[in-house]
C-alpha positions as CSV (number, residue, x, y, z in Angstrom):
1,M,-221.4,-13.8,-68.6
2,A,-222.6,-17.2,-68.7
3,R,-221.8,-19.4,-71.8
4,L,-225.0,-19.5,-74.4
5,F,-224.5,-23.0,-75.3
6,G,-224.8,-26.0,-73.2
7,T,-223.6,-29.2,-73.4
8,D,-226.6,-29.8,-76.1
9,G,-227.1,-26.4,-77.9
10,V,-229.1,-23.4,-76.4
11,R,-231.6,-24.3,-73.8
12,G,-234.0,-22.3,-71.6
13,I,-237.7,-21.7,-70.8
14,A,-239.3,-20.4,-74.2
15,N,-240.0,-16.9,-74.5
16,Q,-238.4,-16.3,-71.3
17,D,-234.9,-17.5,-71.7
18,L,-235.2,-18.7,-75.5
19,T,-237.0,-15.8,-77.1
20,C,-237.9,-15.2,-80.6
21,D,-235.2,-12.5,-80.8
22,L,-232.5,-14.9,-79.7
23,A,-233.9,-17.7,-82.0
24,F,-233.6,-15.2,-85.0
25,R,-229.9,-14.0,-84.1
26,L,-229.2,-17.8,-83.8
27,G,-230.6,-18.3,-87.2
28,Q,-228.5,-15.5,-88.7
29,A,-225.3,-16.4,-86.9
30,S,-225.5,-20.3,-87.6
31,A,-226.2,-19.7,-91.4
32,Y,-223.2,-17.2,-91.5
33,V,-220.7,-19.2,-89.6
34,L,-221.7,-22.7,-90.7
35,A,-222.0,-22.0,-94.5
36,S,-219.9,-18.8,-95.0
37,D,-218.0,-20.6,-97.7
38,V,-221.2,-21.2,-99.9
39,H,-222.9,-18.6,-102.1
40,R,-226.4,-19.7,-101.2
41,P,-226.4,-22.0,-98.3
42,T,-228.8,-24.5,-97.4
43,I,-229.8,-25.7,-93.6
44,L,-232.0,-28.2,-92.8
45,V,-234.7,-27.2,-89.7
46,G,-236.9,-29.9,-87.7
47,R,-238.4,-29.7,-84.2
48,D,-240.3,-31.8,-81.6
49,T,-243.9,-31.3,-80.7
50,R,-243.6,-28.9,-78.2
51,L,-246.1,-25.6,-78.4
52,S,-243.4,-23.2,-78.8
53,G,-241.8,-25.0,-81.3
54,E,-243.5,-23.2,-84.3
55,M,-242.9,-20.1,-82.7
56,L,-239.2,-20.8,-82.5
57,E,-239.1,-22.0,-86.0
58,S,-240.5,-19.2,-87.4
59,A,-237.8,-16.7,-85.7
60,L,-235.1,-19.2,-86.5
61,V,-235.6,-19.4,-90.1
62,A,-236.4,-15.6,-90.5
63,G,-232.9,-15.2,-89.3
64,I,-231.6,-18.1,-91.6
65,C,-233.0,-16.5,-94.6
66,S,-232.3,-12.9,-93.7
67,V,-228.4,-13.5,-94.4
68,G,-229.5,-15.2,-97.7
69,A,-229.6,-18.7,-96.9
70,R,-232.2,-21.3,-97.7
71,A,-233.9,-23.3,-94.9
72,V,-235.4,-26.6,-95.9
73,L,-238.3,-27.4,-93.3
74,V,-239.1,-30.9,-92.2
75,D,-241.6,-30.3,-89.3
76,V,-241.7,-32.8,-86.5
77,L,-239.0,-35.6,-86.6
78,P,-236.6,-36.9,-84.0
79,T,-233.1,-35.1,-83.6
80,P,-231.2,-38.2,-85.1
81,A,-233.3,-37.7,-88.3
82,I,-232.1,-34.1,-88.8
83,A,-228.4,-35.5,-88.4
84,Y,-229.1,-38.2,-90.8
85,L,-231.3,-35.9,-93.6
86,T,-228.6,-33.1,-93.3
87,R,-226.1,-35.6,-94.7
88,Y,-228.6,-37.2,-97.1
89,N,-229.6,-34.0,-98.5
90,E,-226.0,-32.7,-98.6
91,A,-227.5,-29.5,-96.7
92,D,-224.9,-27.1,-95.1
93,A,-226.1,-27.5,-91.8
94,G,-229.1,-29.0,-89.6
95,V,-231.0,-27.3,-86.9
96,V,-233.3,-29.0,-84.5
97,I,-235.5,-26.9,-82.1
98,S,-236.3,-29.6,-79.0
99,A,-235.4,-29.5,-75.5
100,S,-235.1,-33.3,-75.3
101,H,-236.4,-34.7,-72.1
102,N,-237.5,-31.5,-70.5
103,T,-241.0,-30.7,-69.8
104,V,-242.9,-28.5,-72.1
105,E,-241.9,-25.1,-70.9
106,Y,-238.2,-25.5,-72.0
107,N,-237.1,-25.6,-75.6
108,G,-234.0,-25.5,-77.2
109,I,-231.9,-25.0,-80.3
110,K,-229.2,-27.3,-81.4
111,F,-227.0,-27.6,-84.5
112,F,-225.2,-30.0,-86.6
113,D,-222.8,-29.4,-89.3
114,K,-222.8,-30.7,-93.0
115,N,-221.6,-34.1,-91.9
116,G,-224.3,-34.6,-89.0
117,Y,-222.0,-34.1,-86.1
118,K,-222.5,-31.8,-83.0
119,L,-220.4,-28.8,-82.9
120,P,-217.5,-28.2,-81.4
121,D,-217.1,-25.8,-78.7
122,C,-215.1,-23.4,-81.0
123,I,-217.9,-23.4,-83.5
124,E,-220.3,-22.7,-81.3
125,D,-218.3,-20.0,-79.6
126,R,-218.1,-18.1,-83.3
127,I,-222.0,-18.4,-83.4
128,E,-222.2,-17.2,-80.0
129,E,-220.0,-14.0,-80.6
130,I,-222.2,-13.1,-83.5
131,V,-225.4,-13.2,-81.5
132,R,-223.8,-11.2,-79.0
133,G,-222.4,-8.8,-80.9
134,G,-224.0,-8.8,-84.2
135,M,-223.2,-9.7,-87.7
136,P,-219.5,-8.7,-88.6
137,D,-219.1,-5.2,-90.2
138,D,-218.2,-5.9,-93.6
139,F,-221.5,-8.3,-94.1
140,E,-223.7,-7.0,-96.6
141,M,-227.3,-7.9,-95.6
142,P,-228.8,-9.5,-99.0
143,V,-231.9,-7.6,-100.9
144,G,-234.2,-8.6,-103.8
145,D,-233.8,-12.1,-105.1
146,R,-230.7,-12.7,-102.9
147,V,-232.7,-13.0,-99.7
148,G,-233.3,-16.7,-98.8
149,R,-236.6,-18.6,-98.6
150,P,-238.0,-21.5,-96.9
151,V,-239.3,-24.7,-98.6
152,R,-240.8,-27.6,-97.0
153,Q,-239.6,-31.3,-97.8
154,R,-242.5,-33.7,-97.9
155,N,-240.8,-36.7,-97.9
156,A,-238.4,-36.7,-95.0
157,M,-240.4,-38.8,-92.4
158,R,-240.7,-41.8,-94.9
159,R,-236.6,-41.0,-95.9
160,Y,-235.9,-41.5,-92.0
161,V,-238.2,-44.4,-91.6
162,D,-236.4,-46.2,-94.7
163,F,-233.1,-45.5,-93.0
164,V,-233.6,-46.9,-89.5
165,K,-235.1,-50.1,-91.3
166,E,-232.1,-50.5,-93.7
167,T,-229.7,-50.8,-90.3
168,T,-231.1,-54.4,-89.7
169,A,-231.8,-57.2,-91.9
170,V,-234.0,-59.0,-89.2
171,R,-237.7,-59.5,-89.6
172,L,-239.6,-59.0,-86.6
173,D,-242.5,-61.2,-87.2
174,G,-244.1,-62.8,-84.1
175,L,-242.7,-60.4,-81.6
176,H,-244.9,-58.0,-79.5
177,V,-243.1,-54.7,-79.0
178,V,-244.7,-51.8,-76.7
179,L,-243.6,-48.4,-77.6
180,D,-243.6,-45.0,-75.1
181,C,-243.2,-42.3,-77.6
182,A,-243.2,-39.6,-74.5
183,Q,-245.7,-37.5,-77.0
184,G,-242.7,-36.3,-78.5
185,A,-241.2,-36.5,-82.0
186,S,-241.1,-40.4,-82.4
187,Y,-244.9,-40.3,-82.3
188,E,-245.3,-41.3,-85.9
189,V,-241.9,-42.6,-87.1
190,A,-241.3,-45.5,-84.2
191,P,-244.6,-47.4,-85.0
192,M,-243.9,-46.8,-88.7
193,V,-240.8,-48.7,-88.4
194,F,-241.8,-51.5,-86.1
195,K,-244.7,-52.4,-87.9
196,E,-243.1,-52.4,-91.3
197,L,-240.6,-54.9,-89.8
198,G,-243.3,-57.3,-89.1
199,A,-243.6,-56.5,-85.4
200,K,-247.2,-56.5,-83.6
201,V,-247.1,-52.8,-82.0
202,S,-248.9,-51.4,-79.0
203,C,-248.4,-47.8,-79.1
204,Y,-248.6,-45.5,-76.0
205,Y,-248.0,-41.7,-75.2
206,H,-248.2,-41.0,-79.1
207,E,-251.0,-38.4,-79.1
208,P,-249.0,-35.2,-78.7
209,D,-251.4,-31.8,-78.3
210,G,-248.2,-29.5,-77.7
211,T,-248.1,-29.4,-74.0
212,N,-248.0,-32.9,-73.2
213,I,-244.4,-33.9,-74.1
214,N,-242.3,-36.1,-71.6
215,E,-245.3,-35.7,-69.2
216,N,-245.0,-38.9,-66.8
217,C,-243.9,-40.8,-69.8
218,G,-241.0,-41.6,-72.1
219,S,-237.4,-42.4,-71.1
220,T,-237.5,-40.2,-68.1
221,H,-240.8,-42.1,-66.8
222,P,-240.7,-45.4,-67.8
223,E,-242.6,-46.9,-64.9
224,R,-246.0,-47.2,-66.9
225,L,-244.2,-48.9,-70.0
226,C,-242.9,-51.5,-67.5
227,E,-246.3,-52.1,-66.5
228,L,-247.8,-52.5,-69.8
229,V,-245.2,-55.0,-71.0
230,R,-246.0,-57.1,-68.2
231,E,-249.9,-56.7,-68.8
232,L,-249.6,-57.4,-72.5
233,G,-247.4,-60.3,-72.1
234,A,-245.3,-58.5,-74.6
235,D,-241.6,-59.3,-75.8
236,V,-240.3,-56.2,-75.2
237,G,-240.7,-52.2,-74.7
238,F,-239.1,-49.2,-75.7
239,A,-239.3,-45.6,-74.4
240,F,-237.9,-42.5,-76.0
241,D,-237.7,-39.2,-74.8
242,G,-239.1,-35.9,-76.4
243,D,-236.5,-35.9,-79.4
244,A,-236.1,-39.7,-79.5
245,D,-232.2,-39.4,-79.4
246,R,-232.1,-41.7,-76.2
247,L,-233.7,-44.9,-75.4
248,M,-234.5,-47.0,-72.4
249,A,-235.9,-50.8,-72.7
250,V,-238.1,-52.9,-71.0
251,D,-237.2,-56.8,-70.9
252,E,-240.3,-59.5,-71.1
253,R,-240.5,-59.4,-67.3
254,G,-241.2,-55.6,-67.0
255,Q,-237.8,-55.0,-65.7
256,L,-236.4,-51.6,-66.8
257,I,-233.1,-51.7,-69.0
258,N,-230.9,-48.7,-69.1
259,G,-228.0,-47.2,-71.5
260,D,-225.5,-49.0,-70.0
261,Q,-227.1,-52.6,-70.0
262,V,-228.1,-51.8,-73.8
263,M,-224.3,-50.9,-74.4
264,A,-223.2,-54.2,-72.8
265,V,-225.6,-56.6,-75.0
266,L,-224.7,-54.5,-78.1
267,A,-220.7,-54.5,-77.3
268,V,-221.1,-58.4,-77.1
269,C,-223.2,-58.9,-79.8
270,M,-221.0,-56.8,-82.1
271,K,-217.6,-58.5,-80.8
272,E,-219.4,-61.6,-81.5
273,Q,-219.9,-60.7,-85.3
274,G,-216.5,-59.1,-85.6
275,R,-218.1,-55.4,-85.6
276,L,-216.8,-53.9,-82.4
277,R,-214.0,-51.6,-83.6
278,Q,-210.8,-51.6,-81.4
279,N,-212.7,-53.9,-79.1
280,T,-213.6,-51.0,-77.1
281,V,-216.8,-49.3,-76.0
282,V,-216.8,-45.6,-74.9
283,A,-218.8,-44.6,-71.7
284,T,-219.1,-41.8,-69.2
285,V,-217.7,-41.5,-65.6
286,M,-221.7,-41.7,-64.5
287,S,-221.9,-45.2,-65.8
288,N,-222.1,-48.0,-63.6
289,M,-219.3,-50.0,-62.6
290,G,-221.1,-52.9,-63.6
291,L,-220.7,-52.1,-67.1
292,D,-216.9,-52.3,-66.4
293,V,-217.1,-55.5,-65.1
294,A,-219.2,-56.8,-67.8
295,M,-216.5,-56.0,-70.2
296,K,-213.7,-57.1,-68.5
297,K,-215.3,-60.5,-68.4
298,N,-215.7,-60.4,-72.1
299,S,-212.1,-58.9,-72.8
300,I,-213.7,-56.1,-74.1
301,K,-211.7,-52.4,-73.2
302,M,-213.4,-49.4,-71.7
303,E,-212.7,-45.8,-72.3
304,K,-214.3,-43.0,-70.1
305,T,-215.3,-39.5,-71.0
306,K,-216.9,-36.6,-69.0
307,V,-220.8,-36.6,-68.8
308,G,-222.3,-35.6,-72.0
309,D,-223.0,-37.6,-75.3
310,R,-220.8,-34.9,-77.3
311,Y,-217.7,-35.9,-75.1
312,V,-218.5,-39.5,-75.9
313,L,-218.6,-38.8,-79.5
314,E,-215.7,-36.7,-79.8
315,K,-213.5,-39.8,-78.3
316,M,-215.2,-42.1,-80.4
317,L,-214.3,-40.2,-83.3
318,A,-210.5,-39.4,-82.1
319,D,-209.8,-42.8,-81.7
320,G,-211.8,-44.7,-84.4
321,Y,-214.4,-46.6,-82.1
322,N,-218.1,-47.4,-83.2
323,L,-219.9,-47.7,-79.8
324,G,-220.3,-45.6,-77.2
325,G,-223.0,-43.9,-74.9
326,E,-224.7,-42.8,-71.4
327,Q,-226.4,-44.7,-68.6
328,S,-229.5,-42.2,-69.6
329,G,-230.1,-43.9,-72.7
330,H,-228.0,-41.9,-75.3
331,V,-226.3,-44.6,-77.3
332,I,-224.0,-43.9,-80.1
333,L,-223.7,-46.2,-83.2
334,L,-221.2,-44.7,-85.6
335,D,-221.6,-47.6,-88.1
336,Y,-225.2,-46.0,-88.8
337,N,-225.7,-42.5,-87.4
338,T,-223.6,-39.7,-86.3
339,T,-225.3,-39.2,-82.9
340,G,-227.3,-40.9,-80.4
341,D,-230.4,-42.6,-82.1
342,G,-233.2,-44.1,-80.0
343,L,-234.9,-45.8,-82.9
344,V,-231.7,-47.3,-84.5
345,T,-230.5,-48.5,-81.2
346,A,-234.0,-50.1,-80.3
347,V,-233.8,-51.7,-83.4
348,Q,-230.4,-53.1,-83.0
349,L,-231.5,-54.4,-79.7
350,I,-234.4,-56.1,-80.6
351,S,-232.3,-57.6,-83.8
352,A,-229.8,-59.1,-81.2
353,M,-232.5,-60.6,-79.6
354,V,-233.9,-62.4,-82.8
355,R,-230.3,-63.3,-83.8
356,A,-229.8,-65.2,-80.5
357,Q,-233.3,-66.4,-79.9
358,K,-232.9,-65.5,-76.6
359,P,-235.5,-63.0,-74.4
360,L,-233.9,-59.7,-73.4
361,S,-233.8,-60.7,-69.9
362,K,-231.3,-63.4,-70.7
363,L,-229.2,-61.0,-72.9
364,T,-228.9,-58.5,-70.2
365,A,-227.8,-60.9,-67.7
366,V,-224.3,-60.5,-69.4
367,M,-224.1,-57.3,-66.9
368,Q,-224.7,-57.4,-63.2
369,T,-225.9,-53.5,-62.2
370,M,-224.1,-52.3,-59.1
371,P,-226.3,-50.5,-56.3
372,Q,-226.4,-46.9,-57.0
373,S,-228.1,-43.9,-55.7
374,L,-228.8,-40.7,-57.8
375,Y,-230.4,-37.6,-56.9
376,A,-231.0,-34.2,-58.9
377,A,-230.4,-30.9,-56.5
378,N,-232.3,-28.2,-57.7
379,V,-230.3,-25.0,-57.6
380,D,-229.8,-21.4,-59.2
381,D,-228.8,-22.1,-62.9
382,K,-226.0,-19.4,-62.4
383,K,-224.7,-21.1,-59.5
384,K,-224.6,-24.7,-60.4
385,Y,-221.0,-24.9,-61.4
386,D,-219.8,-23.2,-58.0
387,F,-220.7,-26.3,-55.9
388,D,-217.3,-27.2,-55.0
389,K,-216.4,-23.4,-54.3
390,N,-218.8,-23.7,-51.3
391,A,-216.9,-24.6,-48.2
392,K,-219.9,-26.6,-46.5
393,I,-220.6,-28.3,-49.7
394,A,-216.6,-29.0,-50.1
395,A,-216.1,-30.3,-46.7
396,R,-219.2,-32.7,-46.9
397,I,-217.8,-33.8,-50.4
398,A,-214.8,-34.5,-48.6
399,E,-216.1,-36.5,-45.8
400,L,-218.0,-38.8,-48.4
401,E,-215.2,-39.3,-50.7
402,A,-213.2,-40.8,-47.9
403,K,-215.9,-42.9,-46.9
404,Y,-216.5,-44.5,-50.2
405,K,-212.7,-44.4,-51.2
406,D,-212.2,-48.0,-50.8
407,K,-215.8,-49.5,-51.5
408,G,-217.5,-47.4,-54.2
409,R,-217.4,-43.9,-55.7
410,L,-219.0,-40.4,-55.4
411,V,-219.7,-38.6,-58.6
412,I,-221.2,-34.9,-58.7
413,R,-221.7,-32.8,-61.6
414,A,-223.5,-29.6,-62.9
415,S,-226.3,-30.6,-65.4
416,G,-225.6,-29.0,-68.7
417,T,-229.1,-28.6,-69.7
418,E,-231.1,-27.8,-66.4
419,P,-230.7,-25.7,-63.2
420,R,-229.5,-28.9,-61.3
421,V,-226.6,-30.7,-59.7
422,R,-226.5,-34.3,-60.2
423,V,-225.2,-36.5,-57.1
424,M,-224.5,-40.1,-57.7
425,I,-222.8,-42.9,-55.2
426,E,-221.9,-46.3,-55.7
427,G,-221.3,-48.8,-53.1
428,P,-222.5,-51.6,-51.3
429,D,-225.2,-50.4,-49.2
430,Q,-228.4,-48.9,-50.9
431,R,-230.1,-47.4,-47.7
432,E,-226.8,-46.0,-46.5
433,M,-226.2,-44.6,-50.1
434,D,-229.6,-43.5,-50.4
435,R,-229.3,-41.3,-47.2
436,D,-225.9,-40.0,-48.0
437,V,-226.9,-38.8,-51.6
438,Y,-230.1,-37.2,-50.1
439,S,-228.4,-35.4,-47.6
440,L,-225.7,-33.8,-49.8
441,S,-228.2,-32.9,-52.5
442,K,-230.1,-31.2,-49.7
443,L,-227.2,-29.2,-48.5
444,I,-226.2,-28.2,-52.1
445,E,-230.0,-26.9,-52.4
446,R,-229.6,-25.0,-49.6
447,E,-226.5,-23.5,-50.2
448,L,-227.0,-22.8,-54.0
449,K,-230.6,-21.4,-54.0
């Protein structure tokens, strides 16, 4: 039986894989496990703009309240806002209903502990055990005045906006910022932050209707933002994903700046300020080799983890680092928040521009990106972890590993949130890499359908 939790909570097509019944049971189990030592636990609940969000919220909250816990609803807010507010409110746990960068038919439920950190595998396993097997036999369901109740927190958005602003002492007067809010959870808070810091703000994709989240916009589709920055003559552009835990930036020339480049800029700036703990950045095996070269040139150490911001965070916490992230735009700044925070990252990046009195294109010149080809093969979700067990696929992988051994590298991994296997090659010849990535991806699709 496949594990219920992926790399970022429980995710699937809403009302098909992620049903109201499952949401109810997740509410019960999480309240029991995450706050089992508290008489009347409090769990903070937020969501993104998806149509299915309120439906799943109702079921989740019913589960939470059914075991005697108190649910505090903060409505639509970014995922990192829930991590922060869980700590700020001294809640026992936080829950976000979101499928991040996925399209509208998907939704997800992910959890934070009382300190705002994503749950380790062992805690997820305890929750999953109860979801599948039911509440423990010795648990007495509360009745009467012991039943939990939901309440709404009205000032949650204001508190998060103030928190993001407090991460910088820099004013943005005179700067023109273009925002792509992905029709998602940042649609209100992002323009508030930058306007209140003094910037001129041009905001796009900030009119969610419940069905248009991530639709040809946001961090996974930043093409229009690149055009808008050029057309408007803006200083910088920022694209968030549906739950605003990741960021893609655009420089004043309209060039896309990914998570690796953002980390390179911030690492150098933090080192200059004496704020880069242990002079180290944590990235994943999917990060571009150009990041390794840039950090070496600046005498900054690199640590690598497997793909997933949770694994980056685990490494950071274990060894005392404060900067890490992924090429996809998850950047973790532990001096400020306990998870990737697109808004905080954007504020830190533009603050670096102001302090250096340089445009973003000059700052990102610290890193030269090596040619890289990526493709996501669409497969049967139940078979995605078996790509290396298929004889035809394994043989082709071996051929390509030998081909790129001395001039690049091949990375293949199953997505933790989608029915896909991601293929990446780095090397000297873009056309050749594109052909090899495409042919291997299509073979994977044929064999794992």
